[in-house]
C-alpha positions in Angstrom: 50.9 -18.1 20.0 47.5 -19.7 20.8 47.7 -22.9 22.8 46.3 -26.3 21.9 43.7 -26.2 24.6 41.9 -23.3 23.0 42.0 -25.0 19.6 40.4 -28.1 21.1 37.8 -25.9 22.8 37.0 -24.3 19.4 36.6 -27.7 17.8 34.3 -29.0 20.6 32.1 -25.9 20.2 31.9 -26.4 16.4 31.1 -30.1 16.8 28.4 -29.5 19.4 26.7 -26.7 17.4 26.8 -28.8 14.3 25.2 -31.8 16.0 22.5 -29.7 17.7 21.7 -27.8 14.4 21.5 -31.0 12.3 19.1 -32.6 14.9 16.9 -29.5 15.1 16.7 -29.2 11.3 15.6 -32.8 11.1 13.2 -32.9 14.1 11.7 -29.4 14.2 11.9 -27.9 10.6 8.8 -25.7 11.1 10.3 -23.9 14.2 13.6 -23.0 12.8 12.8 -19.5 11.6 10.5 -18.5 14.4 11.6 -15.2 16.0 12.3 -15.6 19.8 13.9 -12.3 20.6 16.3 -9.6 19.6 20.1 -10.0 19.5 22.8 -7.6 20.6 22.9 -6.0 17.2 19.2 -5.3 17.2 18.4 -8.0 14.6 15.7 -10.6 15.3 17.0 -13.8 16.8 15.5 -17.0 15.4 14.8 -20.2 17.3 17.7 -21.9 15.4 20.1 -19.1 16.2 19.3 -19.2 19.9 19.5 -23.0 20.1 22.9 -23.0 18.4 24.3 -20.2 20.5 23.0 -21.8 23.7 24.7 -25.0 22.8 28.0 -23.2 22.2 27.7 -21.4 25.5 27.2 -24.6 27.4 30.4 -26.0 26.0 32.4 -22.9 26.8 31.0 -22.5 30.3 31.6 -26.2 31.1 35.2 -25.9 30.0 35.8 -22.9 32.2 38.2 -21.6 29.6 39.9 -18.3 30.2 38.4 -16.5 27.2 36.1 -13.6 26.3 33.2 -14.3 23.9 31.7 -12.3 21.1 28.5 -13.4 19.4 25.9 -11.7 17.3 23.1 -12.6 19.7 24.7 -12.2 23.2 27.2 -9.5 22.2 30.5 -9.3 24.1 30.9 -11.3 27.2 34.1 -9.7 28.6 36.0 -11.6 31.3 39.1 -9.4 30.8 41.0 -12.2 29.2 43.7 -12.1 26.6 41.8 -14.1 23.9 38.3 -13.7 22.5 36.2 -16.4 20.8 34.4 -14.8 17.8 31.4 -16.9 17.1 28.6 -17.0 14.4 26.7 -20.1 15.5 24.7 -20.2 12.2 25.9 -18.3 9.2 23.2 -18.8 6.6 20.1 -19.1 8.8 17.8 -18.4 5.9 19.3 -21.3 4.0 18.8 -23.6 7.0 15.2 -22.5 7.6 14.3 -23.1 3.9 15.9 -26.5 3.6 18.9 -25.3 1.5 22.0 -27.3 2.6 24.5 -24.5 2.7 25.1 -23.0 6.1 27.9 -23.0 8.7 29.1 -22.5 12.2 32.1 -20.1 12.2 34.5 -19.6 15.1 37.7 -17.6 15.4 40.2 -16.9 18.2 42.0 -13.6 18.5 42.8 -10.7 20.7 41.8 -7.2 19.6 41.5 -7.0 15.8 40.9 -9.1 12.7 44.6 -8.8 11.9 45.6 -10.7 15.0 43.2 -13.6 14.6 45.3 -16.7 15.3 42.9 -19.6 14.6 39.7 -20.0 12.6 37.4 -22.9 11.9 34.3 -23.0 9.6 32.1 -26.1 9.4 29.6 -26.7 6.6 26.9 -28.1 8.9 25.0 -30.2 6.3 28.1 -31.8 4.6 30.5 -31.8 7.6 33.3 -30.2 5.5 35.6 -28.4 7.9 37.9 -25.5 7.0 40.6 -24.6 9.5 43.6 -22.3 9.6 46.3 -21.4 12.1 48.2 -18.1 11.7 51.4 -18.7 9.7 50.7 -22.5 9.5 48.4 -22.7 6.4 44.8 -23.6 5.7 43.2 -27.0 5.6 40.0 -28.6 4.3 39.2 -31.8 6.2 42.8 -31.9 7.4 44.3 -31.7 4.0 46.3 -28.6 3.0 44.5 -26.3 0.6 45.3 -23.2 -1.4 43.7 -20.7 -3.7 43.9 -20.9 -7.5 47.1 -19.0 -8.4 46.0 -18.3 -12.0 42.3 -17.9 -12.6 40.9 -19.6 -15.7 39.5 -17.5 -18.5 36.1 -18.7 -17.2 36.0 -16.6 -14.1 33.6 -17.9 -11.4 32.6 -15.6 -8.5 30.1 -15.4 -5.7 28.3 -12.2 -4.9 25.9 -11.1 -2.1 22.8 -10.1 -4.0 19.2 -9.4 -3.1 18.4 -6.6 -0.7 22.1 -6.3 0.3 23.2 -5.8 -3.3 24.8 -2.5 -4.3 25.8 -1.0 -7.6 29.2 -2.7 -7.7 27.8 -6.2 -7.2 25.0 -5.4 -9.7 27.6 -4.6 -12.3 29.7 -7.6 -11.4 26.6 -9.9 -11.7 26.5 -9.2 -15.4 30.1 -9.6 -16.2 31.2 -13.1 -15.1 29.8 -16.5 -14.1 28.1 -15.7 -10.8 26.7 -17.6 -7.9 25.0 -16.3 -4.7 25.0 -18.9 -2.0 23.9 -17.1 1.2 26.6 -17.9 3.6 29.5 -15.5 3.7 31.9 -17.6 5.7 31.4 -20.6 3.4 31.7 -18.5 0.2 35.0 -17.1 1.4 36.2 -20.7 2.2 35.3 -21.7 -1.4 37.8 -19.0 -2.5 40.4 -20.4 -0.1 39.9 -23.9 -1.6 40.2 -22.8 -5.2 36.5 -23.4 -6.1 35.8 -19.6 -6.6 38.0 -16.9 -8.0 36.5 -14.2 -5.8 33.6 -13.3 -3.5 32.2 -9.8 -3.0 29.8 -8.3 -0.5 29.7 -4.7 -1.8 27.6 -3.0 0.9 29.2 -2.2 4.3 27.0 -4.5 6.4 29.2 -7.5 7.3 30.2 -7.7 11.0 33.3 -9.3 12.5 31.4 -12.4 13.5 30.6 -13.1 9.8 34.2 -12.9 8.5 36.7 -13.4 11.4 37.4 -17.1 10.8 37.1 -17.2 7.0 39.3 -14.1 6.6 42.2 -16.0 8.3 41.4 -19.1 6.2 41.5 -17.2 2.9 44.8 -15.5 3.8 46.5 -18.6 5.1 45.5 -20.3 1.8 47.4 -17.6 -0.1 44.4 -15.4 -0.9 43.6 -11.7 -0.2 40.8 -10.1 1.8 40.1 -6.4 1.3 37.2 -4.0 1.6 35.3 -2.8 -1.5 38.0 -0.2 -2.2 40.8 -2.7 -2.3 42.3 -1.8 1.1 43.5 -4.8 3.3 40.6 -5.5 5.6 41.0 -5.0 9.3 38.6 -4.1 12.1 38.1 -4.3 15.8 36.7 -7.4 17.5 33.4 -5.7 18.4 29.9 -5.6 17.0 30.1 -1.9 16.4 31.8 -1.9 13.0 30.5 -3.0 9.6 32.4 -3.6 6.4 32.3 -4.6 2.8 34.3 -7.6 1.7 36.3 -8.8 -1.2 37.9 -12.3 -0.9 40.0 -13.2 -3.9 42.6 -15.7 -4.9 45.1 -13.0 -5.8 45.6 -9.3 -5.6 45.6 -9.2 -9.4 42.1 -10.8 -9.5 40.9 -7.9 -7.4 42.6 -5.3 -9.5 41.6 -6.7 -12.9 38.1 -8.1 -12.3 36.6 -6.3 -9.2 38.0 -2.8 -8.8 37.1 -1.6 -12.3 33.4 -1.9 -11.3 34.2 0.1 -8.1 35.8 2.9 -10.2 32.7 3.0 -12.5 30.5 3.3 -9.4 32.5 6.3 -8.1 32.4 8.0 -11.5 28.7 7.3 -11.8 
C-alpha cells in the first residue's frame, strides 16, 4: 500500500501547480495559449502547460522522492522505481486560455496499469474544489466522503466530449438526454463521482492515461463504473502509447440502459 509520504508529495505538487496557474492566468492572460514547443505525444505544448509542468517537476525534484514520472509533455522519466506519478498539469487548457473557469490539475500514483492506481487527486484550479481517492478507502470532495447517485432521476444529466472529438455515439447521445460538454475530462468524471452527473462519455479512442488515471480511481471509489465505449471495464498501461474511449457512470445499469444502446446502433449502422 502506498505510504503517506507519497500522498503528501502529490498534494504539494497539486497545491504548487494550482498556485502557479492561478497567478499566470491573472498576470499573463494573453500568453497562456502560446505554443512553446512539442510534447512527448507530438501535440503542441502551450506556455501554460509548460509553466505548470515545470512547477510540478521542481517540487518532485526538490523532494527527491523515489518515484517515476509520466506526463504528457515530458513523457516517461523512469528511475526504475516501484511507483509512478501520472500527471496532467492542466486538463482543460483551452478553457483556461479562454477565461472559462473549469480546468484542473490531475495526479495519480500507481505501478504498472490503471487498475493498480492507489491514489488520485484532482483539483479544480479556479474554485479550489479537491477530489481525492485512496484505493479501498473511498472518495472525497474537500475532505468529505462522496458517492455516486445510486438511482438516476428520470431527468438524466450527462456530459459528453463533443466538437472535433465527437463520434457517432456521442452525436446520438447528445440528442437523447440533457447534455453538457465542459472541456475537462478529469473534472467531468469527478462530477459523476460526486453525483452531479449520471454519466460522462468520450466516444472516440483518444484519451491517454494522464487524462483519466486519477479520476478513474475517484469514480470507482465513489461507487461508480469506468469502462470503454463497448462497456468493458477500462484498464491500460501507464504509458503514453495507448489511447482509449471512456464511459464513467454512476452504475452499470446506467451504462447498459442509457449509453450502450447508442453503441449498438452505431455498430449496426
